[in-house]
N, C-alpha and C positions, 0 to 999 in steps of 0.2 A: 794658226789661221791659214786656210788654203785659198787659192784663187777662186774656187767654185763658190765660196761664201761671199765674195765681193759684191755680186749683184744684190744680195739680200741686205748687206750692210749699206750699200748706196741707196737702196729703196727706203730703208728705215730712216736713214739720215735725211733724205729728201722729204719724207712725210713729217718728221719732227720739225725741220726748218720751216716747211710750208705752214704747218699748224701754228707755230710760234708767230709767224707773220700774220696769218689770216685771223688769229684770235683777236687782233686789234680792230677788226671790222665787224660791225653788228649785222645780224641777219634776223630781221624782225625784232620782237620785244624780248625774246628769251634766249637767243642763240647768237653765236658768232660764226663766221664762215669756217673757222678752224674746226668746228664741230663736225663738219662734213669730210674733213681730211684725216684727222687724228685717228678715228676708229680703224682705218686701214692698216695701222701699225700691227694690229692683231692678225690681220691677213698675212702680213710678211712673216711674223713669228710662226704662225701655224704652217705656212708653206715650208719654211726652213725646217721645222720640226718633223713634218711628214716625210720630206724628201731626204734630209741629211741627218736628222736625229736631234735630240734635246741639247746636246753639247753645242752644235752649230747654232741652234736657236738662241741659246744663252749668249753666245758671242755677239750675235746680231743685236740682242737686247742691250748688252753692255755698251756697244758702239752707239746705239740710239740714245742711251742714257748720257753718255759723254757729250754727244751733240746737244742734247737738251740742256745740260748744265752750262755749256758754252753759250747757248742762246739766252739762258737766264742771266748769266753774268753780263752779257752785252745789254740786255734789257734793263738791268739795274742802273746802267750808266746813261740811258736815254731818258731825258726829262721831258715831260708833257705839260703844256700850259692849259689850264682849264678852271673856270669859275674864280679867277683871280689867284689861283694857287699853282705852284709848280711841284710835280710829283713824278717819281720814277715810273716808267712803263711797266716794270716788274718789281713788285715788293718782295721782301724776304719771305713773307707768308706764301705768296704765289709761287715763288721759286721752290721753296721746300715742298709745298703741296704738289706741285707739278712733278718734281723729281721723284718723290716718294710714291706718288700714285702710279707713275709710269713703271718704275722698277718693280714694285710689289705686284701690280696687276699683270705685267708681262711674265714675271717668274711664276706666278700662280697659274696663268694661262698654260705655260709649258708643263707644269706639274699635272694639271687636270687633263690636258691633252694626252699625256702619256698614260694616265690612269684609264682612259676610255678609248685609246687609239685602236683597239682590236675590233671595234664594232663596225657598223655601217660607216661609209666614207664621210658622211656629213655629221656624224655624231660627235666626234672629237672636236672639230673646229667650231661647231655651234655651241656645244656645252661649255667648252673652255673660254670662248669669247664672251658668252653671256656672263659667266662668273667673273672673268677678268675685267670686263667693261664695267660691271656693277661696282667692283672694288675700286676701280679707277675713279669713277664718279664720286663715290663716298669719301675716299681719302682726299681727293683734291679739293672738293668744295667745302668739306668740313674743316680742313686745315687752312684754306685760304680765307674763308669768310665767317665761319661760325664764331660766336662770341666766346665759346668754351676754349677756343684756341688763341685768344687774344694775347696770351702770355708769350707766344712765339715771337711776336714783333709788336710790342705795345705802341710803338710810334706810328704804325701803319693805320691810316684812316680808312676803315671799311664800313663806315656808318651807312653809306648808301646801300650796302647789301643787307642791312638790317631793317630797311623800310618794310612795314607790314602791309602786305597786299594779298588779294585772293590768289591762290595757287593757279598759275597759268591764266590768270584773269577770270577764272570761273569757280575755283574751289574755295576751301576754307582759308581763313586769314593766316598767313605765315610770313616769315622774313623773305625778302626778295630772292636771296640766294637759294632758297629751297626750290623756287620755281625754275631758276637757272639750272640747278642740278637735275631736276626732274626732266626738263626739256632735253638736256644733254644726254641723260640716260636713255631716254626714249629714242633719240637719234642713233645712239650706239646699238641698241637692240635691233632697230630696223636695218641698219647697215650690216649687222652680223648676218642677217638673213640674205641680204643682197650679195654679200661677199662670198657666199657658198659657191656660186657659179664660177667666178674667177678662180677661187681656190681649186675647184675641180679641174678647170682647164689648165691652170699653171702647173699643178702637180702632175697631170698627165703628160704635159710637154717636157717637163724636167725629168720625169721618170724615163721617158723614151730616150732622151739624150744619154742617160746613164746606162741604158741597157746595152 
């Protein structure tokens, strides 16, 4: 690991820590504030991939994964009081879902980016982020809240996520966690588009420094 990779590692660590904190605060009915910070992890990965190559990007991802695991371990020790019950801020299902989603999605992002990196400048970051972000949402929410994954942590009470409601308040009746996942996915897709401009600017600046 070289010194030039350090800014990417620090940026990824900052995003992971911020997202783990902000996910505790609601933003409307379907989101948390963490939904607005976490998608920029894909921006960091893609910038590192474009400028320094896939090996550097993977190093940054592993560093982010390690920080995420540490945050989850801390979260399992923080107890929250609510509705007459005491429960950990981070359950085993949430910890496993978060870690698996991050690692798989980011590594797939790197692979897809490399597969299409020879096209127009926006093609690789956009396609790789859309695919990676979709996987991230699917893996996390299904692992953390779906009844099919209850065996992961039978003691965890996620009954609140199974409440049957209209999707995003207007669609067909589904468990609450489906609305949460859909809202999260939509934000990720929107921010994938927004991140194209900073991607272009950051890559250009770093490329000039290396010239």
